[in-house]
N, C-alpha and C positions, 0 to 999 in steps of 0.2 A: 493318150497314154498319161497316166498319173505319175508325176515326178516322184523320185525317191525322197522319202522323209527321213531326216536324221533327228533323233531324240535323245536327250540326256535327262536323267532324273536326279533330284536333290531330296534327300531324306531329312526332314526336320527333326526326326528322333522322337516324335510323339504320335506317330500314326499318320501325320500329314506329310505331303510331299509336294514338290514343285517340279514341273517338267519344262524343258526348253526344247523347242523344235524349230527346224529350218529346212528349206529346200522345196516347200510347196507353195507358199504365198509370196507375192510381191517380188518376183525374181528379177525385175529390171532395176530394183534398188541395188545400191552397192552392198547392202547387208540387210537381212530381214529375218526376224525370229518371232515366234509366238511363245509367250510364257503363260503357263497355266497353273493355277492353284485352286483346287476344288472345281467349281464351275466358272471361276473368274478367268477370262482369257484376255491377254494384252498383245496387240501387234505392235512391234517396234521396227522402224525402218531407218536407215541412214544413207544419205547421199552426200557426196562431196564433189564440188565442181573441179573439173580438170584444168580449167583456165583460171590462173591466178593473176589478179591485178597487181602489178609490181608496186603501185602507189599505196596499196593497203599495208599498214604496218601492225596489224592486229589480227586475231583469229575471229572472223565473222561467223561465230557459232550460233545457231538457233536451235533451241530445244522446245518442242511443242508437245503438250500433253492434252488430250481431249477425251472426254467421257461421252459416249454415244448413248442417248436415251433409249434407243432400241436395245442396248445391252441389258437393260433392266426391264424390258417389256413395257416401256412408258413413252408417253408423248411429251415433247417439250412444252413447257408452260408458255403463256403469253399468246399474243394474237397470231404471230407467224410461227407455224409449227415446224421450226427448223432450228438446229443449234446455231447460235450466233457467237458473240464475243465470249472468250473464256471466262469462267467464273473465278472468283478469288481462290477457291480450293484447287482449281486446275493450274492457276498461275503459281501457287505455292509449290505444287508438285514439279512444275517446270524448273523453278529455282533450285529445288533440292537436287535435281539431276544435273543441271547446268554447273552448279558449284563444284561438283565432284569431277565431272568430265573435263571441264575447261583447262585446268592446270596440267592435264596428262597428254595433251597434244604437243608435238615439238614446238619449241619457241619460235622457230622460223617458218612454221607452216601456216600460211595465211589464205588458204583456199576457203571458199564459203562452204560450211558444213551445216546440214540440216538433219536433225534427229526428230522424227515424228513418232509419238507413242499414242496409241489409241486403245481405249477400253472397248472391247468388242462383245464381251459377255460378262455379266456381273452376278456374283454369288454374294448374298447378303452376309455370309459368314466370313468373307475374305475382303480385306481393305486393299483396293488396287494400288494406292499410291506407294505402298511398301514394295511393290514389284517393278515399279517403273525404272529404277536405276539398274536393276539386274537386266531388264529387257534391253535398255539402251546399250549397255556394255556388251551384251551377247551379240547384238546386231553389229557392233564395231568389230567384235571378235571374228565374225565370218566374212568381214569385208577386207578390202586391200588398203583401207585408209590408214595413214600413219597414226599410231596411238601407242603411247608408252606402256601403260599397265592396264590390265583388265580390273574392273572394280565391281562392287555390288553395294546395294543399300538394303538395310532391314529396319524394321521397327522393333524396339524392345520395350516390354512392359514388365511390371512386377506385380503379380497377383498372389495374394496370400503369402508374401515373402519369397516367391519363386519367380525367376525371370522367364519370360515367354517371348519367343521370336514370332513376329508377324501375328499378333493376337487378333481375335475377332473384335468387332465393335463392342459386343457385350462384355468380353473380358477386359477391354480397355476401360470401360466405365468403372470397373472394380479396381483398377490399377492406380498406384501412386506415382507411376513413371510412364511417360509417353515420349519416347525419344526415337528419332530417325538418325541412323549412323551410316555414313558412306565411307568405304575404305578400299584400299588395294590389299594385296597379300601382305605387304610389308608395313603399312601404316594407315592410320585413320586420317581421312581428309576432310570430313564434314560431320558435324553433330548439330542437331537442332531438336528442341523439345521442351516439354513442360513437366514440372515435378511438384509434388506436394511437400515442400520443405525438406528435401533430402540433404544428406551431408555430402561433402566433397568426395569422401572415400566411397560412398555408395554410388555416386555418379561415375567414378572411374571404374568401379566393379561392373556396372551396367555396360559401359563402353567396351570393356574387355570381353564380356560375354557376347556382345553383338559381333565383335570383330572375329571371334572364333567361328560363328555361324557364317559370316561373310566369306571367310577363307574356303569353306566347303562349297559355297556357291561359285566362287571363282574357279575352283578346281573343275567343277562341272562344265564351265565355259571352255576351259582348255580341252577337256575331253570332246566336247562338241566341235570345237575348232579342228581338232585332229581328225575326227571321223568325217567331217564335211570336206576336209582338205584345206590346209592352211594356205591362204592365198599369199602370193609374194607382194610385199608392201610396195605400193606404187611409188615411183620416183617423182620428185617435184623439184622445181627450182627454188632454192631457199633465198634468204636475204643476201644481197650483195655485201661483201665485207672489204675493208681496206685497212690493213694493220697500221700503215703509216699515218693515215688520218687519225686513227684511234690514239696512237702514241702522241701525236701532236696536240690533240684536244686534251688528253689527260694531263700532259706536261703543263699545259697552259692553265688548266682549270682546277685540277685536284686540290692543290694547296689553298687556293682562294676559297673554294667551296668548303673545305675542311675548317678554315678559320671562321667563316661566316656561321657554320653549323655549331661550332663549339662555344660561341659567345651567347647564344640564346637570344631570340628575337620574336616579335609578333609575326603573324602570318603574312600580312601585306608588306611589311618591312623586309621580311626574309625573301619573299617572292621577288620583290623589286631588286634586292641585292643579287640574287641568283640570275635574274634576267640581265643585270648589268655585266656580270661575268660572262654570260653567254654572248652578249654583243661584242665584248672584248675578244672572245675566242673567234668570232666570225671575221673580225678584222684581220686575222692572220691568213685569210684565204682571199683569193681574188674573186671578182664577180663571176668569172667563167668557172672557177672551181666550185663556187657555191651553187651556181646554176646546175652543174653536173652532179655534184656530190653533197648538196646542202642537206639532203635527207640523212646522209651518213653523219654529218657534223651534228645535227640535232640528236640523232640516235646515240652517238658516242658521248655527247654532253650529258644526256640523261643517264647513261650508264655510269659515267664518272661521278655525277651528282649522287647517284644511289650508293655507289661504293664509298664515297667520302663520308656521307651522312651516317651510313651504317658503321663505318670504322670509328667515328667519333663516339658513338654509343658503346661499341665493344671495347674500345681502348681507354676512353675517359669516363665512361658512365654518365655522359652528359647528353641531353636530348636537344632537339631543335629549338625549343622554347626555354632552355636553360634548366629544366627540371632534372631531378634524379629519377632513376628508373621506377621507383616505388611512389613517387610523389604525385598527388592529385592536384589538378589546377584549382585556382580560387573559385569558390562557389558562393553565389548569393541567390536567395529565394524570396518570393513574395506570394501571398495568397489574397483572394478577394480583390483582384486587380480590376475585373470587369464588373460594374455595379448591377447589371440586369441579368446576367447569366446565373444559372443555378449553382455553379461552382467554378472557380478559376484559379490558376496559379501561373507564376513565371518561375522557370528554373534556368539559371545561367551558370555554366561551368566553363571557365576560360572564354573561348570564342564560339561556344555553342550555346544556343538559347532556344528553349521551347516554351510556347504559351499553350496551356491546356485548358479546355473548357469541358464541363460536365453538364449534360442535359438529362433530366429525369422525366419519365413517362410511364404510361400503362403498358400492359401486355400487347396492346394494339401496335405499339411502336417497336416490337421485337423484330430483329433481323431474320427474315425468312430464308431458310436454306432449302433449295430445291435442285438437287443434282441427281444424276443416275445412281450414285453410290451413297447418297446421304439426303435425308429429309428431316427437317426439324426447324428449330428457331433458337436464336441467341438473345437472351435478355441482358447481356453485357457485351458490348462491342466497342472497338476503338478504331478510329480513322486517323491516318497520319498523312500530312501534306508537306511536301518539300519544294517550295517555290524557288525559282532560280536566283532571286535576290538574296537568298540566305547565304549564297557563296559569292555574292557580288557579281553575278553574271546576268546576262540578258539572253534567254533562250526561248524558243517557241513552246507554248503549252499544248501538249498533245494528249490530255486526259491523264488519268491515274496510271502511273508507271508500275512495272513489276516490282521495282525497288520499294515504292511507297506501300504496295500491298504487303510485301514481305516484312518490312520494318514495323508496320502497324500490327501485323499478326503476332510478331515476337513480343511487342509491348502488351498486347491484349492477353497473351498466354501468361505473361509475367504477373499480371494483376488479377486475373479472373478468379483464381482459387482463394483470393483474399476478400472476395465479396461474400458477405454472409448468405447462407442458403435461404434464410427467411426474409431477405430484402424484397419488399413488395414492388420495387420500381424496375422498369426497363431503363438501363443506363447506357448512354452514349458518350464516349470521350472523343474529342477531336484535338489532335496535337498539331499546332502550326509551328513549323521550324522557322524561326526568324533569323537565326545565325547558325552557321555550321562549320565547324572545324574539328570533326571527330565525334563519332558516336552520338548522333542525334536520336537514335532509337533508345539509347539508355537515358538520355535527357527526357525523352517522352515518358519513360517508366516513372522517373522521379517526379516530373511535373504532374503526371496522371495521378500518382499517389496523393499529392498535396491537394489537387483539385477535387478528388473524391472526398477527402476529409473536410475540405472547405464546404462541400455541398451537403455535409451532414450524413454521408453514407458511412455506416458504422463498420468500417474495414476491420477485419480480424487482426491484421498487423500491417504496418506500413512496409512498402517494398522499395528498394533502390536497385540501381544497376550500374555496371561498369564494363568498359571494353578494354581487353588486354591485348597486347601485341607481343611479337617475338622477333628478335634479330639474331641470327646465328650464321657462323661461317663453317659449320660442320663440327667444330671443336668447342670454341667459345660460344656462349649465348647470353642474351639479356632478355628478361621478361619485363615488358613495359606496362605500367598501370596507366589507365586513362589515356589512350593513344590519341594522337592528333590525326588529322586527315592524311598528312604527308607520311606519317609513320605507318598508317594502314596501307598506303600505296607502295611504300618502299620496303615494308617489312615482310615477314614470312608467315604471319598468323593474325587473324582477327577473331578474338574469342570474347563474346559478350556473355556476361553472367548476371542474372538478377536473383534477388532473394530477400528474405526477411532477416532479422537478427538470428533466427533459428534454423535457416536452411535455404536451399536453392529452389526457386520457383520456375525458372526458365533459363535456357542457354541457346547460343548459336555460335558455332565455331567453324571457321574455314581455314584450312592449312594450304599454304602455297608451295610447300616443299615436300620432298619425299622423306619418310622416316622420322616423324615426330616421336620422340621418346616419351614413354609414360612418366618418367621422372620430371620431364619438363612440363608436361600437362599438369601433374600434381602440384608443382611449384606455382604454375600459373593460377590454379584454382585457389591455392592458399593465399597468394598475393591478392587475388581478386576478392577474397572474403574480407581481408583487411581494408581494402579500398571501399568495398561495398558498405561496410560498417561505418567508415569515416563519412561517406556521403549520407548514410542514413541518419547520422548524428546531425548533419546540417539541416536535413529535412525536418527532423523532430524539434530542432531549435525554432524553426519557423512556425510549425503547427504540430503540437505533440500528440493530440488526440482528435478524433473526428468531432465536429460540432454536434451539440446535443440534439439539434433539430435543423430542419432545412431552412433556407433563407426566406426572406419576405416575399420575393418574387418567384420562388420555387413552389411548385405544387405540392400540397400534402396529399398523401394517398392513404385511404382507409380501405381495408378489405373486409367484406362481410359475406358469409356463406348462408345461402337460403335453400330450403327444400326445392328440388328440381321441378315440382309441379307448380311452383309460383313464378318460374322464369317468364312464362307467357304473360302473366298478369303484370309483371314489372315492365316488360317490353311494350305491351299493349297492342291493339290491332294496327298493323302496318307501322309499328314502332312509335305510335302516337304518344303513349305514356312516357316512355324514356326520353323522347325528343323534347317534349314539353318540359319535363323535369330538368333536363340539361340546360335548356334555355332559361328557365326561371331561376335556377340556382347558380349558373355560371360554372358548372362542373363538367367533367368528362366522365361518363359511366360506361364501363366495359363489363360484359357478362360472359363468362366462360363456363361451359358445362363440364364438370369433372366428377367422375364416379357418381352420376345421377344427382349431383348437387350443383347448385348455381353459385359460382364464385364471382362476386360483384366487386369490381374495383372502382372506387370513387376518387377522382383526381381533381383538385381545385386549390385555389389560393385563398378563398374566403371560408373561414371556419363555419360561418353561419350557413353558407351554401351547402357545405358537406353535411352539417347537422340536419338541414332540411331534407337532404336525400336519405339520410339514415332514418329520419322520422317517417318518410314515405315508405321505405322498405319495411319498417316495423309495422306500419299501418297495413300494408299489403299482406304480410305474412301473419298478421294478428289472428289468433284463434282462441276465442273465449273458452273457458273451462267450465264444465257442468258444476252448478252449485255455487260458483264464485260471484261476488258482487263487483260491478263495474260502474264507473261514473259515465253518464251519458248526457247529451245535450239535444234538446228538441230542435229539429231542423225543418220539420214539415208537419202541418196539421191536416188530419183527415177526419171524416165523419165517424169512422169506426176505430180511431186510435191516433197515435202520433208516431212519426218516423223519427227515431233518435239515432245519434251518432256517438260512437265510443270516443270520449275525449282523448284517450290514450292512443287511439288509432283513427285519426281523421280519415273520412272516406268509407269507413266500415259502418254501414247502416243496418238497422233492424227495426221491425214494426213492433211497437208497444201497443197491444190491442187494448181497446177500451175496457175490456173485462179485467185487465191486469193493472189498471191504474190505481184502484182503491178497493177496499173490502166492501164499501157501500156501493149501491147501484149508481152508476154514473150515466146520466142522460146526455150530457154534453162534455166532450173532451176538454173544452176550455174551462169547465168548472174545476178541473184538477190541475192541468198543465197548460202552458202557453209557449209560444215561440221563444227560443233562447233559454228556457229554463234548464238548469243543470241539477241533476239528482242521481241517486244510486238505483240500479236495477240488479236483479238476480238473473243469472243465465240459467235457463231451464232445458237447454239442449234443443232437439228437434221435436216439434209437435207431431205426435203419432198420426194425427188426422191429415194435417196440411203438408207435413214433411218440410216445414220451414222452421227457421230458428225462432225460438220463443224466449222472451224476457218478461220479467214481472216487477213492477214497482211495489205492488201491494205485499209481495212475499217478504219484503224487508220492513213492512210496517207492522205495528202491534195489531193483533187481531181483536176486534171489539167483542165483548161478551154477548151471548145470544139472549135476547129478551123474549121469553116465551109468551108474554102478555101482549106484545106488539102485534099489529096486523101482519099477516104472513109476508106481504110484500116488503115490510120494513125490517123483518128479522134478518139477522146476519146469515148469510148463506151457509148451507152445510158444506163441509169439506168435500172436495171431489173424491169419488171412489178411486182407489188405486187399481191400475190396470191388472195387477197380478192377482186381484181378488175376484175378477170376473171369471165366469165359466163360458164354455162354448155351447151351452144349450140354446136351442132355437125356441 
């Protein structure tokens, strides 16, 4: 018997629709839905453990998003024909969903929760990542798992001045905005995207447009929930509480923490001072009390610490390091720090430091993208590394983390539209975070800008970035510029904005509270612009414009287009010609066929080597023109003529027949020319008899007068009859 299917539809208002269905698949999961748009289908399931470990004091939420190659009718690449570790694009989608869901679970709910989202069918006209948040929320909606608010996520683009929800990839390529927005009915919780220098007002307008579409999608989830049958929320044992212990901890610690916070201090000094207060608080309890309720003491100390620090900001306008809310930490920058790399820079802001390097290469070094939903390549990409020593910690290294992928992607999106379209290089930036106390991703943007200019990449405009924070008690609020790590942890918002002097290029916002007002968002954006321009000024003081050329050790790249029928000649049999040419010139040569033309990239550090490759290409594609004169050199002597080589195209040889050496009868070729002689010949095209190329030396020499009294064999020869004067008579 086929189970009953419950379906709800969402009208996007332009002829497209999204459906959400439940009741047929994965019925042993706590919640399962299939979201469909066009022929793209996503299965989302959610399961939460019913056994809660009392020692866990956080929500162990896992969001997993995977794209199945079968969904696009394709085989996985590589040796093992099976999906393996998630791709960067899958990781980025996981982060997008996680960041919206996580704050909406109850604070005291610490059960292990696993949300799994799978692309089961892929329609090339539909980008599946825009449906993942809707699918995850809908799965929670039909489950009994405690969850505050239903949410959804949409992508918003602007094509020809009009906003579009969940555009196709083709539409997105024409758009100047690519933003993902996650929100509940009441408030926006997450924003991430890239833009082509839009204004703050335009960004807010795009967010509002997306939020209205999200509200429609959430209403559909409530209808599905009602039709399916709203499950009673499961009960769970929350965190243990003890009001007496809380009062005791707060009374002992609040004023001391408040006084430490208001004087302003460095990270390690402040951490040590807070730790000292914590130890003093612990002395108020016996060993037996700490053994039984030590976790509560720690929890209430953190709660008190958070309250005191936030109140210092709201009441005094003073931050942990002594700055005002709009003040940026001291900045110092340096370029050309590493002597052998193609470009490098150091960017230090307060206690955050990024070392960026740039490497230039050919199209062969492009980053290949091969996933079920996207195929292509990136000629500009950025990798971000966050080692544990950057925060003074010793931790195990377990490969690239999701955080590193996300931060690197944000910085890449911030910079990529400022790389000129005609840049011939593949560019890789690597950001090494050497110190971290707040917004290392924005330090990466700044360091990346300077490293690009140091490398001689002709950026359209320099880019800077800043992270904004928020502290609010519901009535009063303070927007913080250039937040510290502690302010991110204790605050209510992390809002990163990057851009040029003329507009925003990328953003990432996470809200930790319900109900962020648009007027607060607008103030944060305006304050971010002021801070961004301040930082941009520090960057341009260090390096105002890109270097005119690449550095000594950086490769120069020259691009030459050749007719497609010459590609084989340049490569040679088995690659012999191109391999020997690369070895002889110390260059790297890459040939791509584009529109039946060969695009040749020549990469090298030696100008003479590059010149030699260009000369070889000119030689290979050299084609003499009928009636034109060319300089040649004798390279081989034969009984019936001489083999000559065009001096302008070494390697291009042609036979100069003995009859074309001189007007006089020539018995021996050596009577007229010898090995190594250089002279001019006229190109006569193809010989109609032999169908081989024909050149003549005598055609450029004065013709001697005919002596009628001389013996016949000594007379100057009569001119050859023209072919067009012959007839076809037999």
